[in-house]
N, C-alpha and C positions, 0 to 999 in steps of 0.2 A: 565508548564501550563500557559496559557495566561489569562490575566485579562479582565474583561468586559470593554467596552468603557465607559468613564465618561460622565455623564449628569450634566451640570452645569447651572441650572436655579434657582438661589436662589430667595426666595420670596422677593418681594419688601417691604421695611420697611414703615410702616404707620407713618404719621406725625400727632401729636396731638397738637392742639392749646388750651391754657388755658386762658379764659377771666377773668382777675382779677378786672375788673371795678366794679363789684357788691359786692366785699368783704368788702368795707368800712374801709380801713386802716387809713383814715384821720380823723381829729376831726369833731364834729357835725356841727360847724359853717361853714365848707367848703361847705357842701351839702344842707344847708338851714335848716329850722325848721323840726323837726321830728314829725311823726304822733303819735297820742295816740294809745296805744295798751292795751289789757286787762291785768290786774295785776294778774289774777288767774293763778295758777301753771299749770292747765290743759287746759287753753284756747289756741286757735290756734294763731300762729304768722303769721303776714303778710309777703309776699315775701320781702326779703331784710332786715327784722328785725334781729338783732344779739341777741344771748342769753344774759340774764341778769346775771351778776356776783354778788354774795352776799358775804359779809364777816362780821366778828364780831359775837359775841355770839347771838345777836338778829336778825341776818340776815338783817342788815340795808341795804337799797337799795342805791346804789351809783348813783348819777345823779341828775338832777334838780327836785324839787318838782312838783307834778301835782296838778292842780285845786286849787292853792292857799294854799295848805297844808304846814304847817311849818315842817321843818326837825329837829328843835331843835338846841341846841347849836352846833356850828362848832368846830371841833377839828383840829387845824392847826399845831399842834405839841405837844410834850410832855408837859402836864400841861396847855395847852392853853384852854381858856374858852370863854364865850361870850365877844365880843369886843377885842379878842386877835388879834395878828398880822395876816395880810393876805398878800398874794402875788398877786400883780397886774400884769396884762398883757395887751395886745392890746385890746382896746374896753372897758376898765374899770376894776374895781376890779374883780378878779376871784380867785377861790379856787386853792389849790395846786393840780395840775393835773398830779402828778407823777403816772404812771401806774404800776400796779403790773402784772407781766407776770404769770397768772395762767393757761394758756392754754397748757402748756407743749411744748415739742419740735415739730418743724414742720416736717411733713412726706413728704413734697414735695421735690423731688430730681431733682435738676436742672442740674445734670451732663449730658452732651451731650451723646447721644447713640453712641456706637462704630460703626464705618462704615468700614467694611473690604474693602481691595483694590483688593482682588481676590476672586473668587468662588472656594471652595475646595470640593473635593469628596474623599472618603476613600474606599479602596479595600484591600483585604487580600494579604499579601506578598506571593509569590509562595511557597518558601521553608517552611515558617511557616505554611501555609495552608495545605501542604502535611502532616505535623506532626499532626496538629489539626484534619484533616479529618481522618487520620489513627486511632487516638484515639477514635473518635466518632464512626467509623465503628466497631471497636473492641468491644466497650461497648454495642452496639445495643440499646443504650438509645434513647429516644425521646426528642429533644430539642426544646424550643421555638425559633422561628427565630430571635426575638429581642435579646434573650440571646446569640445566636451565634454571632450576630453583636456586642453586647457589649463585648463579649470575645475577638473578634478581635480588637476592639477599645481600649481595656484596656491597651495594651502595644504598644508604638509607633513603636517598631521594628517589630511588626506583620503587619504593614500597608504598602501599596503602595498608595501614595498620588498624586492626580492629581489636579493641580491648573490652573485656566484660568483667564485671565485678564477680569475684569468686563465690559470693553468697547470694547472687541475684536470684537463683532458683528457689532458695529457701526463705529469703527475706525480701518482701516487696519494696522495702525502704532502702535496700542496698543499691543505690543509684550512683552513677558517675555524672560529672558535670563537664560542660564544654563551653568555652568562651565563644560567644557568637561572633564578635568582630574578626577573630583570626583562627578559630577552630582548635585552639589548644585544649587538651583534655586535663581534667583535675579530679581528685578523689572526692572533693566536697564543693558545694555551691559557694561557700565563703571564699575558698581559695581562688575560684574562677572570678569572683567579683573583685578581689584584691588585684588580680592580674589585669583586669580591664581598667581599674583605677590607675594602675601604674603605667600602662602603655597606651590607653585609648581615651584618656580623659578629655582630650580636645574634641572628640567626636560627639560629646554630650554636653559640654559646658564651654562658655566663653569666660575667660579669667579676667576679672576687673580689679585693678589696684585702687584701694580706698585709703585716704589719709586718716590716720588715727593718732591719738596722743601717745608719745613714746613712754616707755616704762620709767618710773621714778624710783629713786633709791640708789644705794651703793651696791655695786656688784664686783666681786673679787675675781671672777673668772667666767669664761664662756666656753661652751662645747663647740668643737669644730669637727666636721666630717672629713676624714683623711681622703676619701674617695672623690668627693665633689668640691671640697674646700669651703663649703658653706658654713657660716656660723649659725648654730642652732639655738643659742640662748644660754642664759645663766641657769644653773641647776636650781637656784632658789626662786626663780620666777614661776608664776602659776601656769604659764603656757608651755613650759619646758617639755613635759611628757607628751603633750599633744603635738608639738613641733617634731619630736623624735618620731612618733608614729607616722605622721604625714610624710616626713622626709624619707623614712624607711620604705613606705608603701610606693612612693613615686620613683625613687632612685636606686634602692638596694633591695628589691623584693626577693631576690634569690638567696640572700643572706639571712640566716635566722636572726630574729630581733635581738636576742640576748648577745649574740656574737657581734652584731652591728653596734650595739650599745657599748660593749666592752672595747671596741676599737676607737671610740671617740677620743679626741685630744682635748685636754683642758688647757686653754691659753690664758695667761694672766696679763699680757701686755695691754696697757691702757688704750692703745690705738685700736686693737681688736675689739675691746669692750665698747669703745665709742662707735666703731663701725656697726656693731650689732644693734646698739641703741638707735642709730640712724635708720637701719633697715626696719626696725620695729615701728617706725613712724608711718609705715604703710602696711596694709593688710590685703591679702588676696581673697576675693570673694568670687563665687561661682554662679554665673547666670545660666540657667538651663536653656539649651537650644530647642527650637520647636516647642516652646512653652504653650501649654493649653490652659484654659480657664480653670481656676481653682488651684493651680500649681504655684509654689513660691517663686518670687522674682529673683531673689538672691539667696545664696547659702554661704554662711560665714566661715565654714571649715570643710576640710575633706571628709571628716566624719559625717557631717550633715549632707554632703554631696553623695556619699555612699548610701546613706539612708534614702535619699531621693531616688537613686537608681533602682534600689530594691523595691521601692514602693510604686514608682511610676514608669520605669523603663526596663523592668526585669526581663521581658521577652526579647529585648534587644541586647541584653547583657549576658545572660546565662540560660542554658537549658540543661535539663537532667534527663538521663535515660539509662536503662540497664546496661547498654553497650554503646560505645562511641567509636566512630571511624575517623581517623585523622591522617594527614599526609606524613610520610616517613621523614621528610625534611624538617619537620617540627621537633623531632626527637632531640636534636642537638640543642634546641632553644628551650627545652623544658627545664623547669626548676629542679635542682638536685633533690632527691627524696625517694621514698618507696615506690612511687609510680614509675618514674623514669628507670629506676634500678630494676623493677620487675620486667619492663618491656625489654631492656637491654639483656637481661638474663635469658629471657625466652629467645631473643634474637640470636645470641651466641649459641644456644642449644640447637637452633635450626640451622645455623651455619655449619655446625659440626655434623648434623644428621638431619637433612631437610625433608623428612618423610611427610610431615603434615603439610608443609608448603607445596611439595611436589603433588600430593593428592589434591590440594586446593586449586592448582593451575591446570589440572587435566581438562576440565570442562572449558576453561578459557582458551586453551590451545586448540581444542577441537572446534570451538566456535570461530576461531580465526583461520581455519582451514588446514590445520596441522593434523597429521596422522600419527597415532601412537600404536606401538606394538612391542611385544616382548621377544627377546631372543631366547627361545626355549620356554618351557612351561613356567619355570621359576627363575628366569633370567632377568637381565637388566631391561628396564623399559626405555624405549627410544622414541624420539619425536622428530618428524621430518615433514617438510612441506610437500614432499613427493610421496605418493602412496607406494608402499612396499609391494613389489611384485616378485613372487617366487617363480622359479623355472618349472613349468609343467613338464612332466616326463615325456609328453608327446610333442613338446615344442622343439623346433630346430632353429639354430642360429648359423650365421655365416662362419666360415672357418676362422677368420681373425678373432671374432667375438667368442667362438667356442674355445680358442686358445686362451683368451683372457679369463674365462670362467675356470678353465682347467688349471691355470697358474694360481689363481686365488683359492681354488679348492685344495690344491696341494700345499700351498703356503699362504694362509690367511694373514691379514694385517700388514700387507706390503705397502710401501709408499709408491706413489705414482711414478717417480723417477726410476725406482728399482724395477717396477713392472715393465716400463718401457725398455729398459736395457735388457731385461730377461727375454722379451718377445722380439724386439727389433735388433738387438745386438749392439755392442759398444761401438762398432765401426760402421753402423748403418747410416744411411743418408738421412738428412733432416726430413725428407718426405715420408720415409717409413716410420720415423718416430712420431711425426705429426699424425699419421693415420692411426697409430695406436692410441694417442691421446684423444683423437676424435671419436673413436669407437668407445673409449672409456667414458668420455663425457656424455655420449648418447645413452649408455647403459645406466649411468648415474641419474640422468634426467628422467629415464623411464622407470626407475625404482628397482632395477635388477641388482645394482651394486650400491652399498652404503659407503659414503665418504664421510669419515669422522673429522672433527675439527683439528685433531693432531696429524691428519694426513693419512691415517691408516685406512685401508680399503678392505671391505668384506663382501663377498658374493652372497646373495640371498640363497637359501637352501632350495633344493629340488622338492617341490611339493605340488600335489594336484590342486586344481582350483577348488574342489570340494573340501579338501583338507585345510587349505588356507582360509576359506570362509569359516570353517568350524573353529579354527584357531583364533581368528579375529573375534568371533562371537564370544569365545571363552575369555579373551583378554578384556573385552568390553564388560562382561559380567563381573570379572575380578576387580575391575576399576570401580564399578558401582558399589561393590561390597566394601571397598577400602575407604569410601567417602565417609 
């Protein structure tokens, strides 16, 4: 089955500016004399006035006295009284202006908003959707479209993800890269090549060990990788930096190079140094597979092998495109960074409110034989493998079925067991209860009653055939506009 085409028009983020000039964080002498305000608790405050803070058992007002009123003896410290010590400041004597933070923690979050580097769309994986669709058809249940979307979004291996560079429409060179051997996406061609070198080198080269002369000289220490335990060489040897890059590319590509370098252990034991000298008596060379005339026979380093791939095997290593589709199961294996963070950010947004994903699977559901309808002109959209059938005013049903409809009309959202007890009675024989269940199953299979996954039952409304056809046409038109 083929997936729908991806639509990548993420909403533009709004920028909010907060003016802090009126919040009065500075002392009162900075902004000049303050205006008099009413001292009544219920009186209005003028714009810009800050709330008055009171403390102490008597609710003593902190601040300068008004209208020549005396504030009484000053408390400058434990046991201080009139004439006690005061702390002077600029402009003459002043009181101890140590502030008490009674306002609680600030709720202003100055963390910058996350800005994705790609637009992401999510569609069902073909194989997983076949299994899901088969189970939905077999149950004959009616599902909310959003719940189907959330069911698909719940597990990453159920997804087919399409990403597009945010600047693809304005910049022709804004391309994404994909690793050809395994389909992993990347922001740049170089990142994709490094990925292939670290995971799929054996698909392009045969590694040949060649004997060479061991390094000569005196070495005081050698670097050791704590992850693999491999000795990478003495920092004073000319091949040290090259060995670091090659080991990082092959064994630790998910770790930034500087972080990888900072974790190296420097060992000074002579046994370790001798072991490194012995390992340097051989060198790995890379013989290209499927070599053609004019291509080199051997490459002496990973850097040379990388250059060979880009020059002679590029179409088998990496491809670039404005958009890339990849399997959702690869999301867990992607290297940490802006690309993976952007996809996960979009995925969490869709899990919270899957509008785009729900609209994207409408066509897929219809193609697989599902019927979509709304409950009311602006109600919830439902999907079911059974076509909905409304009761025509001219239609007639048997008495047991008419009682079923009447019970659900009077009390919608009943469970099947409650409906059976209401119609057959608690003390009824099993045959009577079975008959109610048989009639109910028939009406569900014909589309007259909707059976939701949580067990709730709803009778379809009474609507003429012409009105139902008109409503379905309106629903189809609204669905096309939402794409």
